[in-house]
N, C-alpha and C positions, 0 to 999 in steps of 0.2 A: 791135291789141287787138280781140278778138272782140266783135261786137255781141250784146248779150244780149236785146234787145227782140224780142218775138214778132210785133209789129205794126209796120207802117211808120208813121212819124210824118209828118204833113203840117203845114207852117207854118199858124198860125191866130192871128189878132189881133182879139180881141173883148173889150170891157170887160164884166165880169159882177159881180154881187153874190152873196155867199154868207153862210150862217149855219153855226154849228158846232152839230152835234146834241148835245142835252143842256145847252146854254147857256141858262139860264132868263131871261137878261137880254133876249133877243129882238134883240140887236144884229146888224146885218149889216155886212159888210166888202166892200171893193172889191178886184178883182184884174183882171189882164189875162192872157188866154191867150197861150201861146207856140206850142204845137203840140197836135195832136189825132190820135187814132187810133180804131179801132173800140172799144177797151177802155180808153183812157187819155187824160189831159189834162195838159199842162204849164202851170203858171201862175206868175205873180209877184204877190206881195201885200205891202203894207206892214205887215200884221199877222202876228205869228209863227204859223206853221202847224206843228203837231207830228205826228210819225209816229204813225199809228194813229187820228188823229181822223177822225170821220165828218162830212162837210160836205154841205150841200144848196145848190145854186145856185138862185137866184131867177130867175123869168122877167122879164127887163128889157126885153122888146120887141125883142131882137136876133135874133129868129128862132131862139133856142136854147131847147129844151124844158127844163122843170125836171129837173135831174139830181141824183143822189146819188153820192157818191164817198168813198173812204177814202184817206188820205194814205199813200203808199208810201215816200216819202222827202221830206226837206226840208233846205234848206241856206241859210244867210244869204248874200246877195249885196249888198254895200254896206249900205245902210240898209233894204233889202227882203229878202224871203224867196222863194226859188224852190222849187216843190214839184212832185212827180210824183204824179198821182192815178189810182187805179183806179176806173173808172166802173161803176156797177151800177144 
């Protein structure tokens, strides 16, 4: 199968918090990163993440700057959800 990614993914394992743009409740959710590239991030979250959602990662002191992303794909994995994000 041909690899469709334009950027090399590097394994990455950091716990982060994020919020969903437009969610007026102000809730934040936890996730764990799986891999990262110059333009993308793979995560696993217990909260359902939907294609097209805009999310913002909070600075949790893990040496990760505040990032914005859009969900490119999402799939259930057991009781969790795995998602691929485009960073901007």
